[in-house]
C-alpha positions in Angstrom: -11.6 -11.3 -5.1 -10.4 -8.4 -7.3 -11.6 -8.7 -10.9 -9.9 -6.4 -13.4 -11.8 -6.2 -16.7 -9.7 -5.4 -19.8 -10.5 -4.4 -23.3 -8.2 -4.8 -26.3 -7.4 -1.1 -25.9 -6.6 -1.7 -22.2 -4.1 -4.5 -23.0 -2.3 -2.0 -25.3 -2.3 0.7 -22.6 -1.1 -1.4 -19.7 2.4 -0.3 -18.6 4.9 -0.5 -15.8 5.4 2.7 -13.8 8.7 4.3 -14.7 9.6 5.2 -11.1 8.6 4.2 -7.5 5.8 6.2 -6.1 6.6 8.0 -2.9 3.1 8.6 -1.7 2.2 4.9 -2.1 5.3 4.0 -0.1 4.2 6.5 2.6 0.7 4.9 2.8 1.8 1.3 2.7 4.6 1.8 5.2 2.1 3.4 7.6 0.1 0.1 7.3 3.3 -1.8 8.1 4.1 0.4 11.0 0.8 -0.2 12.7 0.5 -4.0 12.3 2.5 -7.1 13.0 2.3 -9.2 9.8 5.6 -9.0 7.9 7.8 -9.0 11.1 10.5 -10.9 9.3 10.7 -8.3 6.5 9.8 -5.1 8.4 10.6 -5.8 12.1 13.9 -4.0 12.3 12.5 -1.0 10.3 9.4 -0.9 12.4 11.3 -0.9 15.7 13.7 1.8 14.6 11.0 3.9 13.0 8.6 3.8 15.9 11.4 5.0 18.2 12.3 7.9 15.9 8.7 9.0 15.5 8.3 9.5 19.3 8.4 13.1 20.4 7.5 16.3 18.7 6.2 14.7 15.5 4.0 12.1 17.2 0.8 14.1 16.6 1.6 14.4 12.9 2.1 10.7 12.7 -1.2 10.0 14.5 -2.9 12.3 11.9 -1.7 10.1 9.1 -2.6 6.9 10.9 -6.2 8.1 11.3 -6.3 8.4 7.5 -4.5 5.1 6.8 -5.6 2.5 9.3 -3.8 -0.8 9.1 -6.9 -2.8 8.0 -9.8 -1.8 5.8 -10.1 1.4 3.7 -7.5 4.1 3.6 -8.4 7.5 2.1 -7.8 7.2 -1.7 -6.8 10.9 -1.9 -3.6 10.1 -0.1 -2.3 8.3 -3.2 -3.2 10.5 -6.2 -0.1 9.5 -8.2 1.4 6.3 -9.7 5.1 6.6 -10.4 6.1 10.0 -8.9 9.2 9.5 -6.8 9.8 13.2 -6.1 8.2 14.2 -2.8 7.8 17.8 -3.6 6.0 17.0 -6.9 3.8 14.4 -5.2 2.9 16.8 -2.3 1.9 19.5 -4.8 -0.6 17.1 -6.3 -1.9 15.8 -3.0 -2.4 19.3 -1.5 -4.4 20.3 -4.6 -7.0 17.6 -4.0 -10.5 19.0 -4.7 -12.8 19.5 -1.7 -15.4 17.2 -3.3 -12.8 14.4 -3.4 -11.8 15.0 0.2 -15.4 14.9 1.4 -16.2 11.7 -0.6 -13.1 9.8 0.5 -13.4 10.8 4.2 -17.0 9.8 4.1 -15.9 6.3 3.2 -13.4 6.2 6.0 -14.7 4.4 9.1 -12.8 5.7 12.2 -11.7 3.1 14.7 -12.9 5.5 17.4 -14.7 8.8 17.7 -13.5 10.9 14.7 -10.9 13.6 15.5 -12.3 17.2 15.1 -9.8 18.0 12.3 -11.3 15.3 10.0 -14.4 17.5 9.5 -12.2 20.5 8.8 -10.1 18.5 6.3 -13.3 17.3 4.6 -14.3 20.9 4.1 -10.9 21.7 2.6 -9.7 23.9 5.5 -6.4 25.4 4.2 -4.6 25.1 7.6 -5.5 21.5 8.0 -4.5 20.6 4.5 -1.2 22.4 5.1 -0.7 20.4 8.2 -1.4 17.2 6.3 1.5 18.1 3.9 3.7 18.7 6.9 2.8 15.4 8.4 3.6 13.5 5.1 7.0 15.4 4.8 7.9 14.7 8.4 7.0 11.0 8.2 8.9 10.6 5.0 12.0 12.2 6.4 12.0 9.8 9.4 10.5 6.6 8.0 11.5 6.4 4.4 14.4 8.8 3.5 17.0 6.8 5.4 16.1 3.7 3.5 15.3 5.1 0.1 18.5 3.9 -1.6 17.8 0.3 -0.5 14.2 0.5 -1.6 14.9 2.1 -4.9 17.5 -0.6 -5.8 15.1 -3.4 -5.2 12.2 -1.7 -7.0 14.5 -1.2 -10.0 15.5 -4.8 -9.9 11.9 -5.9 -9.9 11.1 -3.6 -12.8 13.9 -5.2 -14.9 12.4 -8.6 -14.1 8.9 -7.5 -15.2 10.2 -5.9 -18.4 11.8 -9.3 -19.2 8.5 -11.1 -18.6 6.7 -8.5 -20.8 9.3 -8.9 -23.6 9.3 -12.7 -23.6 5.6 -13.5 -22.8 3.6 -10.3 -23.4 1.1 -8.6 -21.2 -0.6 -11.9 -20.2 2.6 -13.3 -18.6 3.3 -10.0 -17.0 -0.1 -10.0 -15.3 -0.1 -13.6 -14.2 3.3 -13.2 -12.5 2.2 -10.4 -10.2 1.0 -12.9 -7.6 1.1 -16.7 -7.2 -2.7 -16.9 -7.1 -3.3 -14.5 -10.1 -5.6 -16.0 -12.8 -5.8 -14.6 -16.3 -9.2 -15.6 -17.8 -9.4 -13.3 -20.8 -10.4 -10.5 -20.6 -10.4 -10.6 -16.8 -7.5 -10.7 -14.3 -8.5 -12.3 -11.0 -6.5 -11.6 -7.8 -7.0 -12.5 -4.2 -8.5 -9.5 -2.3 -10.1 -8.9 1.1 -13.4 -7.8 -0.5 -15.1 -8.5 -3.8 -14.4 -5.6 -6.2 -14.6 -5.2 -9.9 -12.4 -2.7 -11.8 -13.6 -1.9 -15.3 -10.7 -0.2 -17.2 -12.9 0.9 -20.1 -10.0 1.8 -22.3 -8.0 3.7 -19.7 -5.3 1.1 -19.4 -3.6 0.0 -16.2 -0.5 1.2 -14.5 1.4 -1.6 -12.7 3.3 -0.1 -9.7 5.8 -2.1 -7.8 5.9 -1.3 -4.1 8.4 -2.1 -1.4 5.9 -1.9 1.5 3.0 -3.6 -0.2 2.6 -6.8 1.7 0.9 -10.1 0.6 -1.4 -9.2 -2.2 -1.7 -6.5 -4.9 -4.0 -3.6 -4.1 -5.9 -0.8 -5.9 -8.0 2.2 -5.2 -11.6 2.0 -4.2 -12.9 4.8 -6.3 -13.6 3.5 -9.8 -13.3 7.0 -11.4 -9.6 7.4 -10.5 -6.8 6.5 -12.9 -6.5 2.7 -12.7 -3.4 1.5 -10.8 -2.5 -1.9 -9.4 0.1 -1.8 -6.7 2.0 -5.1 -6.2 4.6 -6.3 -3.7 8.3 -6.9 -4.7 10.7 -9.4 -3.3 12.6 -7.8 -0.4 16.2 -8.7 0.3 17.3 -10.0 3.7 18.8 -7.3 5.9 17.6 -4.4 3.8 17.0 -2.1 6.8 20.5 -2.5 8.0 21.9 -0.7 5.0 20.3 2.6 6.0 23.2 3.5 8.3 25.7 3.5 5.5 26.5 6.9 3.9 24.6 7.2 0.7 26.9 6.6 -2.3 29.7 5.1 -0.2 31.0 1.7 -1.4 30.8 -0.8 1.5 34.4 -2.0 2.4 33.6 -5.7 2.4 32.1 -5.4 -1.1 35.1 -3.6 -2.4 37.4 -6.2 -0.8 35.4 -9.0 -2.6 34.9 -7.4 -6.0 37.6 -4.8 -6.2 36.9 -1.1 -5.7 36.0 -0.3 -9.4 33.6 -3.2 -9.8 32.0 -2.5 -6.4 31.6 1.1 -7.5 29.9 0.0 -10.7 27.6 -2.2 -8.7 26.8 0.7 -6.3 26.0 3.0 -9.2 23.6 0.5 -10.7 21.2 1.1 -7.8 19.8 3.4 -10.6 19.4 1.9 -14.0 22.0 3.2 -16.4 23.1 2.7 -20.0 26.7 1.6 -20.5 27.7 5.2 -21.5 26.0 6.7 -18.4 27.7 4.1 -16.2 31.1 4.9 -17.7 30.7 8.6 -17.1 29.5 8.2 -13.5 32.2 5.7 -12.6 34.8 7.7 -14.5 36.0 4.8 -16.6 36.0 3.9 -20.3 32.8 2.6 -22.0 34.7 -0.6 -22.7 35.6 -1.1 -19.1 32.0 -0.3 -18.0 30.7 -2.9 -20.4 33.1 -5.5 -19.1 32.3 -4.9 -15.5 28.5 -5.0 -16.2 29.0 -8.3 -18.1 30.9 -9.9 -15.3 28.3 -8.8 -12.7 25.5 -10.0 -14.9 27.1 -13.4 -15.4 27.4 -13.6 -11.5 23.6 -12.9 -11.3 24.2 -9.5 -9.6 23.0 -7.3 -12.5 20.2 -7.5 -14.9 20.4 -6.0 -18.4 17.4 -5.3 -20.6 16.8 -3.5 -23.9 14.4 -0.6 -24.4 14.3 0.1 -28.1 17.8 0.8 -29.2 19.1 1.3 -25.7 20.5 -1.3 -23.3 20.1 -0.5 -19.6 21.7 -2.2 -16.6 20.4 -2.4 -13.1 20.9 -4.4 -9.9 19.2 -7.8 -9.8 17.4 -8.8 -6.6 20.5 -10.8 -5.6 22.7 -7.8 -6.2 20.4 -5.6 -4.2 20.5 -8.1 -1.3 24.3 -8.2 -1.4 24.7 -4.4 -1.6 22.3 -3.8 1.3 23.3 -6.5 3.6 24.2 -5.0 7.0 27.3 -7.2 7.3 28.3 -6.9 3.7 29.0 -10.0 1.6 29.0 -13.3 3.6 
């Protein structure tokens, strides 16, 4: 069981990450790549990705798999961020990891077989090996995640809108208890199912709640209690999401345009990224009144979620909208 201990200050400092985190998706997709659970959700992606990773980049992928085995502990330093979606920015942070942190985390890593020689060099902060690690992450991301990022981002945005609604209507307690069906809020402790018994004392630091597409089954956190507290939780994935990766980014699927009309389908496509009515109007090249009308119709159909942040109203795809947009066959 994972027990997260809150103070009053922690409740006030608990927040949702503003963006998906690219390094967490790298780590958790590596887990999904190496094991069979989640075949229904990840089977097509896994088969395609394994085929694409064969060849010249296979050694780089094996390097990452050594650091992120499918069960047990994965090196904490692989995920130093929580809500950084830019790969370049995230890699800058990863590659600046202190040697003491590398050594400590690798000491906790139990190799499934005899440790590779480069692990010792990485623990010592060898510049060449650290650089190779960065190349491995970039190469893996390009093959395994970049083709699917639009579909992933849409569903993560939809989840964020749902969580913000829970926060607005029920406060932090409702937000926390809706992270998993077996979550129990016994103030001031949040209890979650976990493969090991672990206590996380926030001690006034607050908690970042990070939705993840490749997180499967239960929320997870870091092992090191001294790192910035983060709880990564799984989102609902739409059926057929991997099939949308072959579509040109930004192109409106023809079946969707035939169903909704090209302008409304374009509006729906643009709401992969949360937008205000004004932003939506500019991006779709329509009037603000027209943008508002299209967003209203899509919201009434359950395809778009609208939430207020201060004086600003933002629209984004709902889980149903993301599923419709990313279906490999289009609407059916």
